[in-house]
Each structure stands twice: as C-alpha cells, then as structure tokens.
C-alpha positions in Angstrom: 31.4 -49.5 9.9 29.3 -47.6 7.4 30.4 -46.9 3.9 31.3 -43.2 3.3 28.9 -41.3 1.0 30.5 -41.2 -2.4 28.9 -37.8 -3.2 31.1 -36.2 -0.5 34.5 -37.0 -2.0 37.2 -35.3 0.2 39.0 -34.1 -2.9 36.1 -31.7 -3.7 35.5 -30.3 -0.2 37.2 -27.0 -1.1 34.8 -26.6 -4.1 31.8 -27.4 -2.0 32.8 -24.8 0.5 33.3 -22.3 -2.4 29.9 -23.1 -3.8 28.2 -22.6 -0.4 30.1 -19.3 0.0 28.9 -18.0 -3.4 25.4 -19.2 -2.7 25.3 -17.4 0.7 26.9 -14.2 -0.8 24.4 -14.1 -3.7 21.3 -14.7 -1.5 22.5 -12.0 0.9 23.1 -9.5 -1.9 19.6 -10.3 -3.3 17.9 -10.0 0.1 19.6 -6.7 0.8 18.6 -5.4 -2.6 14.9 -6.4 -2.0 14.9 -4.8 1.5 16.5 -1.6 0.0 13.9 -1.4 -2.8 11.0 -2.0 -0.5 12.3 0.6 2.0 12.7 3.2 -0.8 9.3 2.5 -2.1 7.6 2.8 1.3 9.6 6.0 2.0 8.5 7.6 -1.3 4.8 6.8 -0.6 4.9 8.1 3.0 5.5 11.8 3.4 7.4 13.0 6.4 5.8 14.8 9.3 6.7 18.5 9.2 7.4 20.3 12.4 4.5 22.2 14.1 4.1 25.7 12.8 4.2 28.8 14.9 0.6 29.8 14.0 -1.6 27.0 15.3 -5.2 26.5 14.2 -7.9 26.5 16.8 -9.2 23.2 18.2 -12.5 23.4 16.3 -10.7 24.2 13.0 -8.4 21.2 13.5 -11.4 19.0 14.3 -13.3 20.2 11.2 -10.2 19.7 9.1 -9.9 16.1 10.3 -13.6 15.6 9.5 -13.0 16.9 6.0 -10.0 14.6 5.5 -12.2 11.7 6.7 -15.0 12.6 4.2 -12.4 12.9 1.4 -10.9 9.5 2.3 -14.3 7.8 2.5 -15.3 9.4 -0.9 -12.1 8.0 -2.5 -12.7 4.6 -1.0 -16.2 4.5 -2.5 -14.8 5.3 -5.9 -12.6 2.2 -5.8 -15.4 -0.1 -7.0 -15.9 2.1 -10.1 -12.3 2.0 -11.3 -11.9 0.2 -14.6 -10.0 -2.0 -15.0 -10.5 -3.2 -11.4 -7.1 -4.8 -11.3 -5.6 -1.2 -11.3 -7.4 -0.2 -8.1 -4.2 -0.5 -6.1 -2.2 1.7 -8.3 -4.8 4.4 -8.3 -5.3 4.1 -4.5 -1.5 4.6 -4.0 -1.7 7.9 -5.8 -4.7 9.0 -3.8 -3.1 7.8 -0.6 0.1 9.7 -1.1 -1.7 13.0 -1.9 -4.1 12.5 1.0 -1.2 11.8 3.5 0.5 15.0 2.4 -2.7 16.9 3.3 -3.0 15.0 6.6 0.6 15.8 7.5 0.1 19.5 6.7 -3.0 19.6 8.8 -1.2 17.9 11.7 1.6 20.5 11.6 -1.0 23.3 11.7 -2.8 21.7 14.7 0.2 21.2 17.0 -0.8 17.7 18.1 2.2 17.4 20.5 0.4 19.6 23.0 -1.1 17.9 26.0 -4.5 19.7 25.7 -4.8 18.4 22.2 -4.6 14.7 23.1 -8.2 14.0 21.8 -7.2 15.5 18.4 -4.0 13.5 18.3 -6.1 10.3 18.8 -8.5 11.4 15.9 -5.5 11.9 13.6 -3.9 8.6 14.5 -7.2 6.8 14.0 -7.6 8.5 10.6 -4.2 7.3 9.5 -5.0 3.8 10.8 -8.2 3.7 8.8 -6.3 4.9 5.7 -3.8 2.0 6.2 -6.7 -0.5 6.3 -8.2 1.0 3.2 -4.8 0.6 1.5 -4.8 -3.1 2.4 -8.4 -3.3 1.1 -7.4 -1.7 -2.2 -4.5 -4.1 -2.8 -6.7 -7.1 -1.9 -9.5 -5.9 -4.1 -7.1 -5.4 -7.1 -5.4 -8.8 -6.6 -8.2 -11.1 -5.6 -11.5 -9.5 -6.8 -10.3 -7.2 -9.6 -9.9 -9.9 -12.3 -13.4 -11.3 -11.6 -14.9 -7.8 -11.7 -13.2 -7.1 -15.0 -14.4 -10.4 -16.4 -18.0 -9.6 -15.3 -17.8 -6.2 -17.0 -16.6 -8.0 -20.2 -19.5 -10.4 -19.9 -21.9 -7.5 -19.6 -20.4 -5.8 -22.7 -20.6 -9.0 -24.7 -24.2 -9.6 -23.6 -25.2 -6.0 -24.6 -23.5 -6.4 -28.0 -25.3 -9.7 -28.5 -28.6 -8.0 -27.6 -27.9 -5.1 -29.8 -27.3 -7.3 -32.8 -31.0 -8.3 -32.8 -30.3 -11.9 -31.7 -32.7 -11.6 -28.8 -36.5 -11.4 -29.1 
C-alpha cells in the first residue's frame, strides 16, 4: 500500500476547499471585469447604425459617397507612416476610425441599403468596412511591432544631422 501524501493532510481539507473557492471567485470576477471593459471600449469606438431615412439618396450619389469615403480612408492610411512618434499610430488611427465610421453610418442611412435593388451598394459598403477593419489591424501592428524601430531610426537621423551640423564631417 502506498504512503499517503503528507501535503494533503485531511485536517486541512476544509481550508484547501476554501482557498480553491476564493481563487475561482477572484479569477471569475477578474475575467468578467476584463470582458466588460473590452466590450465597453469596443462599443464606444463603433457607432450604431441609424435607421434608414425617409429621403433616400440616388444610387449614383450613394456610390459617389462610398467612393469619397474610400478615398478618405486611403488618405488617412497613407498618413500613418508619417505619424511621429510611430508608436502612437494606433491611438491616432482609432480617432480617425471612429469619426470615419460615423460618416459611413450616416451615408448608409441615407442610402437605404436594405432595399433589394441596392444589393451591389450594400456589398460596397460592407467591403469598405472590412477594409477599414484590416487597416485598424495594420495600425495596431505597425505601432506595436514597427513603431519603436521607426522612432529609433528617426532619432538616429536626428543625431547624424546634429553630428554633421557640428562640423565634425568633412
């Protein structure tokens, strides 16, 4: 017969159960708090879809509006590489994203995308939002993975320019 484990003394079974209960309670409370915080954050960054308006824009106006939103989104994406410090790209993009999404939602409401004859427009608007989501991922990755290196490169350029300006180079 095997020798019982001395670490599991039956006299302390009640305390071990209480310790596990406290551990599970604390981890559950912490997990719920994290989920609540993330949900609130995502909700605040994503505007709701307003209902369609009574006065709908024409098909061509909606398509031109979507094209303008695309041009604006692409222009903002191109500006990402010029943000300094580069590690702040994600914060700046989130501001741009929220404002852009509000304009997108307003345009969707004016275009009445629920209509069957506007299916191609609905596809355009969904694709626009999908591209914007990918740009958001890109901005976060750029800030987190590349941003510090870009900032260090800018600092190295500044140091080299200062060195050259001090007359140390021929």
